[in-house]
N, C-alpha and C positions, 0 to 999 in steps of 0.2 A: 393499501395494506393496514390493518386496524391493530392498534395498542391493546396490549391485557394491562390491566389495571394497574399492574405494577411499573410498566413503562409509562404510561399517560401519567404518573405521579413523578415520576425521575423526568420526563419531558417538560413538565411543568415547572418542576424546581430549575431544571436548566434555563428557562425562558426568564424566570422571576428573578434568581440568583446570578446568573454570571454576569449581568451588570454590575453587580457590587464586588467581583472577585479582585483582589489586591485592593480595596479601597478601604482607609478606615477614616473614622469621623473627622479628621484632621487633614487629611490629605488634600492637596493642592494640587492644580494642573502640572505645575512644574514637576512634582512628586512623582508624577503618573506617566506611563508609556501605555497608548491604545492601540489593542490589536483586536481584530475583526477574526470570525472564525464561522464559515460556511459547514454545515453538518447535515448529511442524509438520515434521520432519524425516523421518516415516513415515507419514504420514495422505492424505486426499483432496487436500491442497495442498501437499503434499512437492517438489512438480516447482519449486516457487518457494519453498518455506520453507526448504529445506537451505542454500541461499546466503545467505538473510536470515540465517539462525541463525550463519551463519560471521562475517557481517558486523557482528553485535551483539556477540560476543566478543571480535574484533578492534577494534573501536571503543572497548569498555571498556579494552583493554590500553592503547591510544592516550590516552584520558583520565587513565589512572593515571601513564603515561610521560612526561606534559607538564604534572604539578602537581597531576593528582586534582580534588578538589573543595575547593580552598583549602588544599591541603597534606593533606587527607584521601584514604584511597585508598578505590574501589568495591570491593566484594566482591561479584561475580556468581553467583547461583544459579539454573543454566539448566537447562530441563527439555524433552524432548521430550513433549508429550501426546498426539501423534498425530491430533489435530483431533477429539478426542472430549470434548464438553462435560462429561460426568461427570469425566472426569481433569482436565480444566482448573479445576473446582471443587474437588477434591482438592488438587491443587497451589497453588490459591491459600490455602487453608486452611494450608497448610506455610509457605506465605512468609508468613503472618500470625504464626505462631508463631515464626519467626524473627525477626521484626522488622524486616522488610523495609519502607524507608520508602517504595519505589516499587515498581513493577511495569511490566515492557516487556513487552505484551501480543502476542497474533496474531488471531486469527481472528474474523467477526464474530459468529457463533452464541455463543462463550464469551463474547465479551467483552459483546455486550449481555445475555448471561444473568447475567453477573457484575455490571453496571452498580450495581444497586440496592444490592448488599452494600459495592461498592466507595464507593458515595456514604455509606453508613452508617457504614464504619469509617475514611471519610475518607482513602483512600489513593490516589494519583494513580497513573493507570493509563494509559501511554502504549501504545497499541496500532497494530499493522500493519492493523488494519481501518480504513478511513476511512468507515464508515456514516455519513451526514448525520444519523442518527438520535442518535449520539452528541454533538452539537453544541450541542444545548439546555440551558442549564447549568440550568433550572429543573426537568430530569427526571434528568441525567447531569452534575452539575456537577464530578467527578473523573476524566471521561475526555479524552483528548487525543491530538492525532496532528500529524504534521509532514507534510500533504498536502492538495489541494484534496480535501473530501469526494466521494464516489462520485457523488453527484447532481450537484455541479458539474461533476465529470469529463463526466458524460455528456450534462448542458447544453451544456458546451463543445465536445464532437465533434461534436456537432449542429449546433451555430450554425457552427462553423469548415465543416464538411461543407456545409452549406447556402450558406455566402457564398462559397466558392471552388470547390465542386465544381459543385452544382446551379445556380447562377445560370450558369455555361458551359453547361449541358446545352441541347442543342436542342429541348426540352420544357418550358423554363423560362416561365412565363408562360401554357403552355397547358393545365397540369394540376398537381394537388398532386404532390410528390415521397413517394414510397412507401416506408414502412421497416417493417423486423420486428426483432425481438430472439431471440436464441438465449442462452437461459441455463438452469440447473438450476433447476428452481420450488422444489426443497425445500432449495435452499441458503440460508440467510441473508445469506450473500456475496453470492450469484449474484444474487439477486434484490432485495437492498438499493436500488439506484437506479431500478427497473421504474416505480415510482410517477412519479419525476421525470423518465424517459424520455418518460411517456406524457403527460404537462402538458407538457413541452418542445415534444411533437409538435404539442400545440394551441396553442402560441405562435408556432410559425414556420408553423404551416399544412400539417402531413404527414397521410398518411392511413396508419392504422396496420394493418398486417398481424397474423396470429395468430402468438402467442408460440408459440417450438420448444421441448420440453423437452430439454437436453442434458446429460448428466450431467458432472460434473469427470473422470469416467474415461473418457469416450466416445473410442471409437477408430475408430468407423464411424458417421456421422450423415446416410447417404444417405437413410432415410425423412424425415429432418427438410426437407434440403432439396429432395426430390421434392414437400414440402408447401410449401414455397416458392415453387417455381416455379409454381404456380398464381395466387399473388399477385402475382409478379413485381416484387418489390422493387429499387428503386433503390440502396439501401442496407442495409444488416444491421449492428446493434449486438451485440456480443459482451461478456458481462459474466462470462465464467469465466476459470480458469487457463489456461496457456499449452497445456499437453497437449492440452486438449479443444477450445480454440480452432484449435489448428493442424490437428486432424481434420476440423472443421467447415470451416475454409478449405479443405483437400485435396478435399474432397467438391463443393464449390461449384464448385471450380475445373473438377473432372473432368465433373460433370454441367452444366457452363455455365450457372450460376445468372445471372452477369452483374450482379451486384450489388457496389457497392464494399464495404468493409469498416472499419467503426470500433469501436475495441476499448479498456475500460478496462485502467486500468494493470497489473495482474497477468496480463493475457494478451498483454501485448505487451512481450518483452524480445528479448534476442538469440538466446535459443533458438528465436522463433517461426519466422525464414528456413530455420533449419536441419532443423526438424519440417516446416514447410508448402512447401519450396521454391519453387518460383515462383508457388504460390498466394498467397504472401505479398506478391508485387509489388504496390505502391500501398496496402497497407493501413496506414491511420492508426489511430494510438494516441496516448492520453494519457500521457505521461511526465512527471510532475513533476521527476524528478531527472535528472542527466545520466547517459548510459549509460556503464559500467565503462569507466574507461581515459581518458575524454575530458579535455582540458585545459580545467578550470575549477577555483576555489580548493577544496583541501584534496584533490582527487582524488589526488596524489602519495602524501600519506599513506595514502589507502585502497589504492593499489596495491602500497605499500611494507610495510604491516602485513598484507596479503594473501600476499603472497610470505615473509615472516618467519614467520606462525605458521602455515600453510598451504601449504608450497613443493609439497607434492605437486600441487597443483591449478593446472595451468597458466592464465595471466592470460585467455587464449581460454575457459575454460571459466566465467570469473566472469561477473557479470550485473550490470543495474541492480539486483538486489535487494541485492547488498551494498552498493550507496550508500543505498539506502533504510534500511536497517539503520542505517546510521552516521548518516544524520538524526534518528532516533527516538532513537539513544544521545547525540547530541551535544546533542539539543534538552533532553533530559532533564539531562544535565551542567550545561547553562546554568543551568536553571530551579534546581538544587541549589546553584549557586554562588551565585545570588542571594538565595536563601533562608538559607543558611548565613551570607552577610555581613551578614543581617539580625539572625543569632542565633536562626532558628526553623526546623528541619529537620524540624518534625512535618508531616503531611501537608497541615494547613490552610495551614501557614507556607507550604510547598512550592508550592501551587496559588497563594495570596494573594499572597504576597513572591518567587514564582518566576516559573512560567507567566503570570499575569496581569499581570504588568510587562513583557511584549514587547510592543513597538510596532515594527513593520517592522523585525524582528530577523532580521538575515543569519546563515545558519549556513555557506552556502557550498554546495558541491555540486551548483552549477547549479539550486536552487530557489527560489522566490520568498520574498521577505521573510515574515514569519511575524508576524501580531498576534493575540493573546488579550485579551477582555474579561471582566469578572464577569457580562456576561448573553449572551456567544457566543463560541463555543469553534470556529467555523469560522476556520481558520489562514489560510486564503489564497482567493483568489477568481477567480484566474485559471488556467484548464486550458491549458497548454501541448499542442499536437498535433505530432506527428513523423511522416513517412512513412516506409516501408520503400521506398528505390528500386531494389531488387535486387543492392546491394552496401554499403549504409549506409543509416542513419536521419539523416534530413534534417528540421530543424525546419520545418514545413508552414504555421503559423499559431498564434494562440493567441485565447483569447476571455476577457475578465474579464468575470464573471456579476453582480458589484455595479456596477460601470460602465455595462454595458450595461442592466440593469434593476434600477436602485437601490431604485424602491421594492417589487416582489417580493422582492430580496432582503432587503429590510428588515424588510417584513411577512408574507411569504409562506413564504417558503422555508427558514427556520432550522427545522431537526428532522426535513428530509425524508431 
């Protein structure tokens, strides 16, 4: 995937400048806390990764400008790894040699591949992968994130659609609703919530159609849509990133599939209606954070720092993924502050005296309160579902999986 000139300049800026974030000419090693960041600016998920990378750097500037970590500055080491797992492993080794106390990670494949090493090294790893596999502390104790996990998102999307769309359908009570999924089979990210999707279909009583293999790079999905037309789905679940989701919606619209669309967070952003046009009308997506520029706590700071550090990118080009990045960075910063106040900035201290002390912690940015325990790293149980109405995103509904199915939440769904 090629950069345009604007993104090339931004990418070079990040590579050169991120090493200096938080460093004053008189700063000493004792005054700084080293953090690593892995981002995808050139690989398979760069359609959403570039904006997230900018948000990470801007949020760290904000943290440092507002007192840092109890007076200590964060020094950020930020790299593009092109969504390549071997490159992620190499960069992780570099972060370890640099003595980074925590890492802001990215993709599902690399995060899951690194999880055993992260646990052994006791380095907190805050990813942009919300895979449910990362929430079981008996297997991945040092993995954390700030969103409902992908499985909770998918269960929530299906539940909201069932209760607010299907129950209004003329066929409700006469037959089961039909659902199918479009995703990249070989992608750990895209496929991470498929087991939960099929389980929730049983819980709600759906007929499940044939999965369709849609690449993250897809620009033509007509063969997949034609295959779905034989099944006649009432709703289609999309778990890819926005570029391929938009292509799938366009072809569904052109070929008159006639199904509703429900979309995991990375495929549902401000670029979807720009790429899909009318085909995006009525699409439902899980959006745990506020969209860029909405009036929620801390959004003024998000937009201010975007303008300050990347003035060449107009506000209408920024997306919810900047807001996601701020949630990750600010959540990590809060854990660091708590651990530092307790006098323990070791990896175990950051985990036990930082993250695992969060109890209904409010970050802002429109996200639900965050709670971690020593046995459960699912930070949230509520899935917020928005609808694109043709000119704006509107909150359509929400479903709290823990409240709806408390026994399943407690005894069955952890680690999916």
